[in-house]
DRENVEXKE-561905 format. One record per residue: residue number from 1; residue in three letters; x, y, z of N, C-alpha, C in turn. Coordinates in pm, 1 decimal, always signed. Layout:
N
NODE   k   r      n.X      n.Y      n.Z     ca.X     ca.Y     ca.Z      c.X      c.Y      c.Z
NODE NUM Ala        X        Y        Z        X        Y        Z        X        Y        Z
...
***
This chain:
95
NODE   k   r      n.X      n.Y      n.Z     ca.X     ca.Y     ca.Z      c.X      c.Y      c.Z
NODE   1 Met   +289.8  +1021.3  +4844.7   +230.4  +1104.5  +4904.0   +260.6  +1103.9  +5061.7
NODE   2 Val   +298.8  +1201.8  +5143.9   +322.2  +1188.8  +5265.3   +183.7  +1238.1  +5344.2
NODE   3 Thr   +157.2  +1151.4  +5435.1    +38.6  +1149.6  +5506.4    +52.7  +1171.5  +5648.6
NODE   4 Arg    -14.8  +1280.1  +5733.6    +17.4  +1316.6  +5842.8   -118.2  +1313.6  +5920.7
NODE   5 Ile   -148.7  +1242.6  +6026.2   -263.7  +1218.4  +6098.0   -249.6  +1274.7  +6232.8
NODE   6 Gln   -343.6  +1341.9  +6265.3   -314.2  +1430.8  +6400.3   -474.9  +1408.4  +6483.2
NODE   7 Ser   -451.5  +1392.6  +6602.3   -579.6  +1360.8  +6669.9   -551.6  +1492.5  +6805.5
NODE   8 Val   -671.2  +1559.0  +6822.5   -676.6  +1667.8  +6921.4   -769.5  +1660.6  +7009.8
NODE   9 His   -742.8  +1642.6  +7141.3   -820.7  +1637.3  +7252.5   -847.3  +1497.4  +7261.3
NODE  10 Phe   -811.6  +1387.1  +7219.9   -839.8  +1241.5  +7249.8   -711.6  +1161.9  +7177.9
NODE  11 Asp   -716.8  +1041.7  +7189.0   -620.2   +937.7  +7148.1   -695.5   +871.5  +7033.2
NODE  12 Ala   -654.4   +898.1  +6929.3   -743.4   +786.7  +6801.0   -688.8   +641.4  +6815.6
NODE  13 Ser   -797.1   +564.1  +6802.0   -765.3   +402.8  +6805.7   -699.6   +398.9  +6687.3
NODE  14 Gln   -628.1   +251.4  +6722.4   -561.8   +196.4  +6590.6   -682.1   +165.2  +6490.8
NODE  15 Gln   -765.7   +131.0  +6500.1   -891.4    +87.4  +6441.5   -943.1   +226.1  +6334.7
NODE  16 Leu   -951.8   +342.3  +6422.1   -974.2   +483.3  +6354.1   -868.2   +520.7  +6230.4
NODE  17 Val   -727.9   +485.4  +6295.0   -618.3   +555.2  +6228.3   -621.0   +457.5  +6098.3
NODE  18 Glu   -647.3   +320.3  +6100.3   -642.6   +245.2  +5957.8   -752.5   +271.1  +5890.3
NODE  19 Phe   -870.6   +309.1  +5932.5   -957.8   +359.8  +5852.9   -934.1   +498.4  +5774.9
NODE  20 Val   -893.9   +593.9  +5855.6   -836.5   +688.1  +5795.5   -749.2   +682.9  +5668.4
NODE  21 Glu   -642.9   +601.0  +5699.1   -533.8   +557.9  +5625.0   -600.5   +491.0  +5484.0
NODE  22 Lys   -703.7   +402.9  +5503.3   -778.8   +333.7  +5379.5   -826.6   +421.1  +5290.5
NODE  23 Lys   -907.3   +522.6  +5376.2   -995.9   +603.0  +5279.8   -901.1   +718.3  +5223.3
NODE  24 Val   -799.1   +779.8  +5276.7   -718.1   +890.6  +5220.2   -664.6   +833.5  +5094.5
NODE  25 Ala   -601.3   +705.4  +5108.8   -499.8   +649.4  +5010.7   -600.4   +645.7  +4862.6
NODE  26 Lys   -724.0   +663.2  +4874.3   -806.3   +695.1  +4764.4   -783.4   +817.9  +4692.8
NODE  27 Leu   -775.3   +927.3  +4765.0   -728.7  +1050.3  +4700.6   -585.6  +1063.2  +4629.6
NODE  28 Glu   -502.6   +999.3  +4656.2   -379.4   +969.6  +4596.5   -390.9   +922.5  +4448.9
NODE  29 Lys   -495.6   +833.3  +4431.4   -527.4   +783.5  +4298.6   -618.3   +882.9  +4221.7
NODE  30 Phe   -676.5   +972.1  +4303.4   -767.4  +1091.2  +4255.3   -697.8  +1227.7  +4193.1
NODE  31 Cys   -580.1  +1226.1  +4258.0   -508.3  +1352.3  +4249.3   -369.8  +1286.3  +4248.7
NODE  32 Glu   -318.2  +1298.3  +4119.4   -183.6  +1222.7  +4095.0    -92.4  +1319.6  +4142.0
NODE  33 Gly    -92.0  +1452.9  +4128.1     +5.0  +1557.9  +4155.2     -9.0  +1587.3  +4305.4
NODE  34 Ala    -39.4  +1516.4  +4401.8    -58.0  +1541.2  +4552.6    +87.5  +1503.4  +4593.2
NODE  35 Thr   +138.7  +1607.0  +4696.9   +244.7  +1580.6  +4770.8   +261.5  +1557.2  +4912.6
NODE  36 Ser   +157.8  +1620.8  +4963.2   +101.6  +1572.3  +5097.5    -25.8  +1604.2  +5166.8
NODE  37 Leu    -65.2  +1530.3  +5253.0   -205.9  +1540.5  +5302.5   -201.9  +1532.9  +5454.9
NODE  38 Glu   -274.4  +1637.0  +5519.8   -274.2  +1657.7  +5663.9   -390.1  +1623.3  +5704.6
NODE  39 Val   -423.8  +1531.8  +5792.7   -562.0  +1497.7  +5862.7   -567.2  +1532.8  +6016.7
NODE  40 Ala   -647.4  +1609.4  +6040.8   -659.5  +1677.8  +6169.9   -807.8  +1611.5  +6234.9
NODE  41 Met   -806.8  +1549.2  +6336.1   -941.3  +1508.4  +6383.9   -936.1  +1577.2  +6520.8
NODE  42 Lys  -1048.2  +1629.6  +6528.9  -1046.0  +1715.8  +6677.8  -1194.0  +1688.3  +6735.1
NODE  43 Leu  -1197.8  +1663.3  +6874.8  -1292.3  +1638.6  +6951.4  -1348.9  +1769.5  +7014.0
NODE  44 Ile  -1452.3  +1819.4  +6976.0  -1493.0  +1960.9  +7027.2  -1545.6  +1919.2  +7153.4
NODE  45 Lys  -1519.0  +2005.6  +7265.8  -1588.5  +2007.5  +7382.7  -1672.9  +2133.2  +7387.0
NODE  46 Pro  -1778.2  +2132.3  +7463.8  -1830.0  +2007.2  +7551.9  -1894.3  +1909.8  +7466.9
NODE  47 Glu  -1907.9  +1787.9  +7534.3  -1949.3  +1666.7  +7424.0  -2106.1  +1690.3  +7421.0
NODE  48 Thr  -2145.7  +1716.8  +7290.2  -2282.7  +1722.2  +7238.8  -2281.0  +1643.7  +7103.4
NODE  49 Ala  -2407.0  +1668.2  +7027.9  -2430.7  +1601.2  +6902.7  -2334.8  +1694.3  +6798.9
NODE  50 Asn  -2285.3  +1605.8  +6709.9  -2203.0  +1679.1  +6593.7  -2077.3  +1745.3  +6654.3
NODE  51 Asn  -2028.9  +1659.7  +6749.3  -1865.8  +1726.6  +6829.2  -1774.8  +1680.9  +6774.4
NODE  52 Lys  -1730.4  +1605.7  +6650.2  -1657.7  +1564.4  +6614.2  -1606.8  +1615.2  +6487.8
NODE  53 Glu  -1485.8  +1687.1  +6469.2  -1446.5  +1767.5  +6340.8  -1332.5  +1696.0  +6258.5
NODE  54 Val  -1309.5  +1663.1  +6140.4  -1230.9  +1631.2  +6057.8  -1201.9  +1727.5  +5965.8
NODE  55 Ala  -1069.3  +1761.5  +5958.5   -995.9  +1858.6  +5846.2   -895.7  +1801.5  +5778.4
NODE  56 Leu   -903.1  +1833.7  +5619.0   -808.2  +1801.8  +5548.2   -741.7  +1906.9  +5498.7
NODE  57 Arg   -600.4  +1894.8  +5466.8   -561.9  +1996.0  +5408.4   -434.0  +1909.0  +5283.9
NODE  58 Leu   -477.5  +1920.3  +5154.6   -400.0  +1843.0  +5059.2   -328.0  +1927.2  +4979.2
NODE  59 Ala   -195.5  +1921.0  +4986.9    -98.3  +2004.5  +4885.3    -68.6  +1922.8  +4749.5
NODE  60 Thr   -109.9  +2008.5  +4674.6    -63.8  +1967.6  +4523.7    +25.2  +2037.2  +4459.4
NODE  61 Gly    +64.6  +2005.6  +4340.3   +172.0  +2084.4  +4245.1    +92.2  +2227.2  +4212.9
NODE  62 Asn    -21.7  +2249.4  +4241.2   -102.2  +2370.1  +4204.6   -116.7  +2431.5  +4304.6
NODE  63 Gly   -103.9  +2414.5  +4440.8   -136.2  +2467.0  +4512.7   -191.5  +2395.8  +4648.2
NODE  64 Glu   -314.0  +2430.3  +4722.6   -358.5  +2367.9  +4834.3   -493.2  +2347.2  +4821.0
NODE  65 Val   -582.9  +2256.3  +4890.5   -689.1  +2243.1  +4902.6   -716.8  +2167.6  +5032.3
NODE  66 Phe   -842.5  +2272.2  +5107.0   -870.8  +2250.2  +5234.5  -1019.4  +2221.3  +5253.3
NODE  67 Ala  -1065.3  +2109.0  +5322.1  -1220.7  +2074.8  +5363.7  -1188.5  +2068.1  +5518.7
NODE  68 Ser  -1321.9  +2109.6  +5580.5  -1359.6  +2061.6  +5701.7  -1477.3  +2045.7  +5716.4
NODE  69 Lys  -1529.2  +1912.2  +5782.1  -1643.4  +1879.0  +5812.3  -1671.2  +1825.5  +5952.4
NODE  70 Thr  -1803.9  +1822.3  +6019.7  -1838.2  +1804.4  +6151.8  -1967.0  +1711.4  +6136.9
NODE  71 Ser  -1925.2  +1613.4  +6221.8  -2048.3  +1496.1  +6237.5  -2057.8  +1429.9  +6353.2
NODE  72 Asp  -2138.2  +1357.8  +6379.5  -2162.0  +1258.4  +6506.8  -2052.2  +1163.8  +6496.0
NODE  73 Thr  -1974.2  +1115.1  +6393.5  -1849.7  +1025.8  +6429.6  -1749.9  +1069.0  +6325.1
NODE  74 Phe  -1621.6  +1044.6  +6345.4  -1520.7  +1069.3  +6289.3  -1516.2   +999.7  +6141.5
NODE  75 Glu  -1558.2   +913.7  +6129.5  -1604.6   +840.8  +6028.3  -1672.2   +920.8  +5901.7
NODE  76 Asp  -1780.2   +954.4  +5954.2  -1880.3  +1010.0  +5863.0  -1825.5  +1162.6  +5824.8
NODE  77 Ala  -1748.8  +1239.5  +5931.2  -1671.0  +1378.6  +5906.6  -1577.6  +1350.2  +5803.0
NODE  78 Leu  -1510.8  +1262.3  +5810.3  -1367.2  +1243.2  +5730.1  -1454.9  +1191.0  +5565.2
NODE  79 Leu  -1537.8  +1105.9  +5556.8  -1603.3  +1079.3  +5413.5  -1679.4  +1215.6  +5383.4
NODE  80 Gly  -1709.2  +1299.0  +5456.4  -1764.3  +1437.1  +5396.7  -1658.4  +1515.2  +5361.7
NODE  81 Ala  -1536.9  +1515.8  +5433.0  -1428.1  +1611.9  +5400.9  -1367.0  +1556.2  +5267.7
NODE  82 Ile  -1377.4  +1421.1  +5243.9  -1307.2  +1353.3  +5145.3  -1382.1  +1390.7  +5020.0
NODE  83 Asp  -1522.5  +1388.3  +5027.8  -1612.0  +1433.7  +4902.9  -1590.0  +1575.9  +4848.8
NODE  84 Ala  -1577.4  +1657.6  +4980.4  -1557.6  +1801.4  +4952.6  -1411.1  +1856.7  +4888.5
NODE  85 Ile  -1319.5  +1747.6  +4922.0  -1180.8  +1776.6  +4849.8  -1209.5  +1711.9  +4683.5
NODE  86 Lys  -1281.6  +1617.9  +4664.0  -1295.1  +1564.9  +4535.3  -1332.5  +1681.3  +4461.1
NODE  87 Val  -1453.1  +1726.5  +4506.9  -1541.0  +1829.9  +4457.0  -1442.3  +1963.1  +4418.4
NODE  88 Gln  -1342.9  +1986.9  +4491.6  -1251.5  +2113.9  +4469.8  -1171.5  +2072.4  +4372.4
NODE  89 Leu  -1109.7  +1953.9  +4354.1  -1040.7  +1887.8  +4264.5  -1091.9  +1902.8  +4127.5
NODE  90 Glu  -1198.9  +1851.8  +4124.4  -1274.9  +1857.3  +3997.1  -1302.1  +2008.8  +3907.0
NODE  91 Lys  -1308.1  +2090.9  +4001.9  -1319.6  +2230.0  +3998.6  -1209.6  +2275.3  +3931.1
NODE  92 Asn  -1084.2  +2244.7  +3994.6   -982.8  +2313.8  +3954.2   -902.4  +2232.1  +3826.4
NODE  93 Arg   -965.7  +2100.5  +3794.9   -903.2  +2024.5  +3691.0   -994.0  +2112.8  +3556.4
NODE  94 Ala  -1121.0  +2145.5  +3586.6  -1191.3  +2202.0  +3471.3  -1149.2  +2349.1  +3445.4
NODE  95 Lys  -1090.1  +2428.8  +3521.6  -1005.0  +2545.6  +3476.9   -895.6  +2530.9  +3392.8
***
């Protein structure tokens, strides 16, 4: 699976990029037919609470799954988006 990480309006630290790579690698095990994953981390201006947004777009053999979450930290937003992707994948499997 090809993973592309993009940061908008800020420069992502190496530690954040490694955290993202580690967490999204688990999605590959969860969805065997995944071909690509795009992770977009966006810093929403002006700086207020819940100004960090993470959007995940997972391309599978059956189509595409998308989730976006906003939180105080990129890590929390990423974990929320991953959970939303997993729920969508489970619903698609049940069909």
